[in-house]
N, CA, C and O of each residue as an XYZ file, in Angstrom:
388
protein
N       4.529     -9.512     23.114
C       5.845     -9.961     23.458
C       6.021     -9.787     24.945
O       5.328     -8.991     25.579
N       6.939    -10.524     25.488
C       7.249    -10.428     26.903
C       8.727    -10.120     27.049
O       9.513    -10.395     26.142
N       9.101     -9.567     28.151
C      10.508     -9.390     28.464
C      11.048     -8.017     28.113
O      10.688     -7.417     27.100
N      11.920     -7.542     28.984
C      12.546     -6.234     28.769
C      13.470     -6.254     27.570
O      13.472     -5.315     26.774
N      14.259     -7.313     27.426
C      15.199     -7.394     26.310
C      14.452     -7.381     24.981
O      14.820     -6.640     24.069
N      13.411     -8.192     24.865
C      12.641     -8.251     23.633
C      11.995     -6.903     23.320
O      11.982     -6.472     22.167
N      11.461     -6.241     24.339
C      10.820     -4.941     24.134
C      11.832     -3.890     23.693
O      11.567     -3.120     22.769
N      12.979     -3.856     24.343
C      14.009     -2.882     23.977
C      14.533     -3.148     22.569
O      14.719     -2.214     21.790
N      14.772     -4.412     22.240
C      15.288     -4.759     20.917
C      14.286     -4.406     19.824
O      14.678     -3.956     18.747
N      13.012     -4.605     20.086
C      11.984     -4.260     19.106
C      11.957     -2.751     18.873
O      11.793     -2.302     17.738
N      12.114     -1.978     19.924
C      12.178     -0.527     19.779
C      13.389     -0.088     18.975
O      13.292      0.821     18.151
N      14.528     -0.724     19.208
C      15.730     -0.401     18.433
C      15.552     -0.768     16.962
O      15.989     -0.032     16.078
N      14.915     -1.900     16.703
C      14.667     -2.298     15.311
C      13.741     -1.292     14.631
O      13.960     -0.936     13.473
N      12.718     -0.835     15.332
C      11.810      0.164     14.759
C      12.566      1.451     14.436
O      12.332      2.066     13.396
N      13.468      1.857     15.321
C      14.274      3.060     15.069
C      15.183      2.859     13.864
O      15.352      3.771     13.054
N      15.769      1.672     13.741
C      16.630      1.370     12.593
C      15.825      1.415     11.301
O      16.263      2.010     10.316
N      14.650      0.789     11.298
C      13.795      0.807     10.103
C      13.446      2.251      9.719
O      13.488      2.608      8.541
N      13.105      3.067     10.700
C      12.738      4.459     10.434
C      13.926      5.236      9.866
O      13.768      6.007      8.919
N      15.116      5.036     10.441
C      16.307      5.735      9.952
C      16.613      5.341      8.510
O      16.948      6.195      7.689
N      16.500      4.056      8.203
C      16.745      3.605      6.829
C      15.707      4.197      5.880
O      16.043      4.679      4.798
N      14.462      4.154      6.291
C      13.383      4.677      5.449
C      13.570      6.173      5.174
O      13.348      6.631      4.053
N      13.970      6.920      6.179
C      14.180      8.370      6.002
C      15.338      8.664      5.053
O      15.388      9.726      4.433
N      16.278      7.705      4.943
C      17.393      7.862      3.997
C      17.030      7.374      2.606
O      17.841      7.462      1.683
N      15.821      6.861      2.449
C      15.386      6.371      1.146
C      15.804      4.949      0.841
O      15.737      4.515     -0.309
N      16.234      4.220      1.857
C      16.644      2.826      1.670
C      15.408      1.941      1.839
O      14.756      1.999      2.881
N      15.071      1.118      0.830
C      13.933      0.206      0.991
C      14.213     -0.782      2.135
O      15.266     -1.418      2.175
N      13.274     -0.897      3.041
C      13.478     -1.723      4.232
C      12.694     -3.016      4.111
O      11.515     -3.009      3.758
N      13.352     -4.114      4.404
C      12.692     -5.411      4.521
C      12.830     -5.859      5.971
O      13.778     -5.460      6.646
N      11.915     -6.670      6.459
C      12.010     -7.122      7.850
C      13.279     -7.932      8.093
O      13.828     -8.543      7.176
N      13.726     -7.926      9.322
C      14.844     -8.788      9.689
C      14.467    -10.234      9.386
O      13.297    -10.600      9.504
N      15.429    -11.060      9.000
C      15.112    -12.448      8.660
C      14.471    -13.196      9.836
O      14.861    -13.008     10.988
N      13.501    -14.032      9.535
C      12.822    -14.817     10.568
C      13.763    -15.814     11.231
O      13.442    -16.352     12.291
N      14.913    -16.066     10.627
C      15.885    -16.983     11.215
C      16.669    -16.331     12.348
O      17.400    -17.014     13.066
N      16.525    -15.002     12.520
C      17.188    -14.312     13.624
C      16.229    -14.211     14.803
O      15.016    -14.338     14.638
N      16.774    -13.984     15.983
C      15.926    -13.916     17.175
C      14.887    -12.804     17.054
O      13.704    -13.029     17.306
N      15.321    -11.617     16.672
C      14.385    -10.498     16.576
C      13.427    -10.671     15.403
O      12.254    -10.312     15.502
N      13.915    -11.215     14.300
C      13.048    -11.470     13.153
C      11.986    -12.515     13.453
O      10.842    -12.392     13.013
N      12.368    -13.551     14.206
C      11.384    -14.587     14.547
C      10.329    -14.042     15.501
O       9.156    -14.405     15.412
N      10.746    -13.179     16.404
C       9.784    -12.569     17.319
C       8.831    -11.647     16.561
O       7.628    -11.644     16.821
N       9.364    -10.872     15.632
C       8.516     -9.989     14.824
C       7.518    -10.801     14.007
O       6.355    -10.419     13.877
N       7.978    -11.921     13.458
C       7.066    -12.776     12.687
C       5.963    -13.318     13.597
O       4.796    -13.369     13.207
N       6.338    -13.721     14.806
C       5.347    -14.221     15.761
C       4.304    -13.140     16.061
O       3.109    -13.427     16.128
N       4.755    -11.910     16.239
C       3.836    -10.817     16.557
C       2.905    -10.478     15.404
O       1.739    -10.145     15.619
N       3.415    -10.561     14.184
C       2.627    -10.120     13.026
C       1.859    -11.235     12.333
O       0.876    -10.961     11.644
N       2.280    -12.482     12.495
C       1.653    -13.576     11.753
C       0.769    -14.478     12.613
O       0.089    -15.356     12.082
N       0.766    -14.278     13.917
C      -0.054    -15.124     14.786
C      -1.533    -14.792     14.623
O      -1.898    -13.660     14.309
N      -2.368    -15.790     14.839
C      -3.817    -15.607     14.799
C      -4.232    -14.736     15.987
O      -4.032    -15.139     17.133
N      -4.800    -13.562     15.746
C      -5.158    -12.669     16.856
C      -6.099    -13.313     17.878
O      -6.046    -12.980     19.062
N      -6.945    -14.215     17.436
C      -7.893    -14.845     18.354
C      -7.203    -15.777     19.341
O      -7.742    -16.060     20.411
N      -6.011    -16.257     18.985
C      -5.304    -17.209     19.843
C      -3.897    -16.730     20.194
O      -3.042    -17.537     20.558
N      -3.653    -15.435     20.089
C      -2.311    -14.902     20.325
C      -1.875    -15.102     21.766
O      -2.653    -14.900     22.698
N      -0.621    -15.501     21.936
C      -0.004    -15.610     23.246
C       1.305    -14.835     23.216
O       2.115    -15.058     22.316
N       1.543    -13.938     24.160
C       2.827    -13.248     24.204
C       3.942    -14.266     24.409
O       3.722    -15.328     24.991
N       5.121    -13.942     23.935
C       6.232    -14.890     24.049
C       7.555    -14.163     24.158
O       7.734    -13.068     23.625
N       8.469    -14.793     24.856
C       9.867    -14.398     24.815
C      10.485    -15.101     23.618
O       9.898    -16.034     23.070
N      11.659    -14.662     23.214
C      12.352    -15.364     22.133
C      12.677    -16.776     22.621
O      13.175    -16.962     23.731
N      12.387    -17.764     21.777
C      12.729    -19.149     22.078
C      12.898    -19.902     20.767
O      12.441    -19.443     19.721
N      13.549    -21.051     20.823
C      13.845    -21.806     19.602
C      12.589    -22.226     18.851
O      12.651    -22.452     17.642
N      11.465    -22.336     19.523
C      10.223    -22.715     18.865
C       9.700    -21.665     17.894
O       8.859    -21.976     17.051
N      10.180    -20.429     17.993
C       9.747    -19.366     17.082
C      10.507    -19.384     15.761
O      10.044    -18.808     14.776
N      11.667    -20.037     15.727
C      12.491    -20.047     14.517
C      11.920    -20.997     13.471
O      11.325    -22.016     13.821
N      12.095    -20.672     12.191
C      11.689    -21.616     11.147
C      12.484    -22.914     11.306
O      13.655    -22.870     11.683
N      11.872    -24.062     11.028
C      12.581    -25.334     11.185
C      13.798    -25.418     10.267
O      13.849    -24.791      9.208
N      14.761    -26.198     10.697
C      15.976    -26.393      9.905
C      15.759    -27.368      8.759
O      16.478    -27.328      7.761
N      14.775    -28.240      8.898
C      14.505    -29.214      7.847
C      15.196    -30.545      8.071
O      15.048    -31.467      7.268
N      15.939    -30.651      9.138
C      16.610    -31.907      9.465
C      16.676    -32.047     10.980
O      16.734    -31.055     11.706
N      16.667    -33.285     11.443
C      16.758    -33.534     12.882
C      18.225    -33.604     13.278
O      19.023    -34.293     12.644
N      18.559    -32.891     14.321
C      19.926    -32.867     14.828
C      19.887    -32.959     16.348
O      18.894    -32.580     16.969
N      20.971    -33.465     16.954
C      21.051    -33.402     18.417
C      21.002    -31.940     18.878
O      21.378    -31.032     18.137
N      20.540    -31.732     20.092
C      20.293    -30.379     20.602
C      21.469    -29.431     20.381
O      21.269    -28.328     19.872
N      22.663    -29.818     20.739
C      23.819    -28.927     20.615
C      24.084    -28.553     19.156
O      24.346    -27.392     18.842
N      24.013    -29.540     18.278
C      24.230    -29.283     16.845
C      23.092    -28.447     16.260
O      23.320    -27.585     15.412
N      21.873    -28.706     16.714
C      20.713    -27.953     16.226
C      20.851    -26.478     16.595
O      20.595    -25.602     15.769
N      21.250    -26.207     17.822
C      21.409    -24.811     18.244
C      22.544    -24.130     17.488
O      22.445    -22.953     17.143
N      23.608    -24.861     17.235
C      24.713    -24.307     16.436
C      24.245    -24.026     15.009
O      24.641    -23.026     14.410
N      23.406    -24.901     14.467
C      22.890    -24.703     13.103
C      21.953    -23.498     13.053
O      21.985    -22.733     12.090
N      21.119    -23.320     14.080
C      20.269    -22.128     14.150
C      21.132    -20.865     14.163
O      20.841    -19.900     13.456
N      22.185    -20.879     14.964
C      23.060    -19.706     15.074
C      23.775    -19.423     13.760
O      23.853    -18.270     13.336
N      24.297    -20.462     13.110
C      25.012    -20.271     11.842
C      24.072    -19.721     10.770
O      24.442    -18.824     10.012
N      22.857    -20.264     10.712
C      21.891    -19.782      9.724
C      21.519    -18.324     10.006
O      21.445    -17.513      9.083
N      21.287    -17.993     11.270
C      20.934    -16.623     11.631
C      22.073    -15.662     11.285
O      21.834    -14.571     10.767
N      23.293    -16.064     11.568
C      24.452    -15.215     11.274
C      24.543    -14.945      9.778
O      24.729    -13.801      9.364
N      24.416    -15.980      8.971
C      24.504    -15.822      7.510
C      23.355    -14.964      6.983
O      23.566    -14.085      6.147
N      22.148    -15.217      7.470
C      20.985    -14.453      6.999
C      21.068    -12.985      7.428
O      20.690    -12.092      6.669
N      21.558    -12.740      8.636
C      21.691    -11.359      9.098
C      22.776    -10.629      8.306
O      22.617     -9.452      7.980
N      23.873    -11.316      7.995
C      24.928    -10.699      7.179
C      24.380    -10.303      5.808
O      24.702     -9.232      5.294
N      23.555    -11.163      5.219
C      22.946    -10.848      3.924
C      21.982     -9.673      4.055
O      21.929     -8.814      3.174
N      21.219     -9.628      5.147
C      20.282     -8.521      5.369
C      21.040     -7.207      5.507
O      20.649     -6.196      4.924
N      22.119     -7.222      6.273
C      22.930     -6.012      6.454
C      23.500     -5.551      5.122
O      23.487     -4.357      4.822
N      24.000     -6.486      4.321
C      24.570     -6.138      3.017
C      23.522     -5.520      2.089
O      23.852     -4.694      1.238
N      22.270     -5.919      2.252
C      21.195     -5.413      1.394
C      20.651     -4.061      1.856
O      19.824     -3.460      1.169
N      21.102     -3.585      2.998
C      20.608     -2.322      3.554
C      21.776     -1.368      3.780
O      22.358     -1.348      4.865
N      22.124     -0.574      2.762
C      23.232      0.373      2.902
C      23.026      1.297      4.103
O      21.924      1.787      4.348
N      24.087      1.516      4.827
C      24.008      2.389      5.991
C      23.895      1.634      7.294
O      23.978      2.237      8.364
N      23.707      0.316      7.230
C      23.659     -0.496      8.448
C      25.050     -1.072      8.652
O      25.563     -1.790      7.793
N      25.651     -0.764      9.772
C      26.984     -1.301     10.075
C      26.841     -2.526     10.960
O      25.975     -2.576     11.834
N      27.684     -3.499     10.732
C      27.643     -4.731     11.532
C      28.184     -4.479     12.916
O      28.231     -5.395     13.737
């Protein structure tokens, strides 16, 4: 990964996962539709022989399945990430929004 923000956010996510695990809460990765989840997926699912570090960008997100103009597409990415993150938070007791 590249970037200070991405590195700091990944460290915070690791701390959150550890805190949940120590409380006995089963932890699942952040959704790939979120910025941090998509970056984590890129780090863990990329072919090691061809790995390239990356900052968070729209190309890391799972496709929406439909073509939209840029502004609408970005709004759709945000809405999907918000909904998926809300569901993830609800599934992990002890995580406050």
